[in-house]
C-alpha positions in Angstrom: -9.7 49.2 13.0 -7.7 46.6 10.2 -9.7 45.2 7.3 -10.9 41.8 8.9 -12.2 43.8 11.2 -14.4 46.0 9.1 -15.4 43.2 7.1 -16.6 41.8 10.1 -18.7 45.0 11.3 -20.4 44.8 7.7 -21.2 41.7 8.0 -22.6 41.7 10.8 -24.9 44.5 10.4 -25.7 42.7 7.2 -26.8 40.1 9.2 -29.2 41.7 11.5 -30.8 43.5 8.6 -31.7 40.1 6.9 -33.0 39.1 10.2 -34.6 42.8 10.7 -36.5 42.1 7.2 -37.1 38.4 8.0 -38.9 39.0 11.1 -40.8 41.7 9.9 -42.2 39.1 7.1 -43.1 36.9 9.5 -44.7 39.5 11.7 -46.5 40.8 8.5 -47.9 36.4 7.7 -48.9 36.4 11.3 -50.6 39.6 11.5 -52.9 38.2 7.8 -53.5 35.1 9.1 -54.7 36.6 12.5 -56.8 39.1 10.1 -58.4 36.4 8.2 -59.3 34.3 11.7 -60.6 37.7 12.9 -62.7 37.6 9.4 -64.1 34.3 9.8 -65.4 34.7 12.8 -67.4 37.2 12.2 -68.8 35.7 9.2 -69.3 32.6 11.5 -71.2 35.1 13.9 -73.1 36.7 11.3 -74.5 33.5 9.8 -75.8 32.5 13.2 -77.4 36.1 13.5 -79.1 35.2 10.4 -79.8 31.6 11.2 -81.6 33.0 14.5 -83.3 35.6 12.4 -84.6 32.8 10.1 -85.8 30.5 13.1 -89.9 30.3 13.3 -91.0 32.2 16.2 -93.4 30.3 18.8 -95.4 31.6 21.1 -94.5 31.2 24.5 -95.8 32.0 27.9 -94.1 34.4 30.3 -91.9 31.4 32.5 -90.2 30.5 29.0 -90.0 34.3 27.8 -88.0 34.7 30.5 -85.9 31.2 30.4 -85.4 32.0 26.5 -84.1 35.6 27.7 -82.1 33.8 30.1 -80.7 31.5 27.7 -80.1 34.5 25.1 -78.1 36.2 27.6 -76.1 33.5 28.7 -75.4 33.0 24.8 -74.4 36.8 24.3 -72.1 36.3 27.4 -70.4 33.1 25.9 -69.9 34.4 23.0 -68.2 37.9 23.7 -66.3 35.1 26.3 -65.0 33.2 22.9 -64.0 36.8 21.7 -62.4 38.3 24.1 -60.3 34.7 24.1 -59.5 34.6 20.7 -58.4 38.6 20.8 -56.2 37.2 23.9 -54.8 34.6 21.6 -54.0 37.2 18.8 -52.3 39.8 21.3 -50.3 36.7 22.7 -49.1 36.1 19.3 -48.5 39.7 18.2 -46.1 39.9 21.8 -44.1 37.2 20.7 -43.7 38.6 17.0 -42.9 41.9 18.4 -40.3 40.0 21.3 -37.2 40.1 18.3 -37.9 43.2 17.6 -37.7 44.9 20.8 -34.6 42.9 21.3 -33.5 44.7 18.2 -34.4 47.9 19.0 -32.3 48.0 22.1 -29.1 46.6 20.0 -29.9 49.6 17.8 -30.0 51.6 20.4 -26.2 50.7 22.0 -24.7 50.9 18.3 -26.0 54.7 18.4 -24.6 55.4 21.5 -21.4 53.7 20.4 -21.2 56.0 16.7 -22.2 59.1 19.0 -19.0 57.9 21.4 -16.8 57.6 18.2 -17.9 60.8 16.8 -17.2 62.9 20.3 -13.6 61.0 20.5 -12.9 61.9 16.2 -13.4 65.4 16.8 -11.6 65.3 20.2 -8.6 64.0 18.2 -9.4 66.6 15.1 -8.6 69.3 18.0 -5.9 67.8 19.1 -4.3 67.7 16.1 -5.0 70.7 14.9 -3.4 72.1 18.0 -0.2 69.9 17.6 0.0 71.6 13.9 -0.7 75.3 15.3 2.3 74.6 17.7 4.7 72.9 14.9 4.0 75.7 12.7 5.1 78.5 15.5 7.9 77.0 16.0 8.9 77.4 12.5 8.3 80.8 12.6 10.2 81.1 15.7 13.7 79.4 14.3 13.3 81.2 11.3 
């Protein structure tokens, strides 16, 4: 391999490492944003429940009680739906962040295989060189 090829391989490797570091930093930043959103939504829910508990309780007839139960159940379902939507959005963002990392992982696997193949061919070449050297040495001994 010539010297310019060595440099370009090293430069390529540096660029790939820089990309991995950049994508990791972006992933961490995205994760921090998602954690902050989760904390905010939990705080909002807690404030809502505290406000509900502080609201004055009224005596209601059985009909109103069943209506309020339905409303509470409906509210619980809608709050669960909102939470699931937020979590789904968060998972989608995480998936987007992980996509480039998956591609880099595949590229690293290919490079790893190439290095192993090169190592194997180097070992084979070394064995052949050793055989040739032994044959040359035997030829010199016989000539004497």
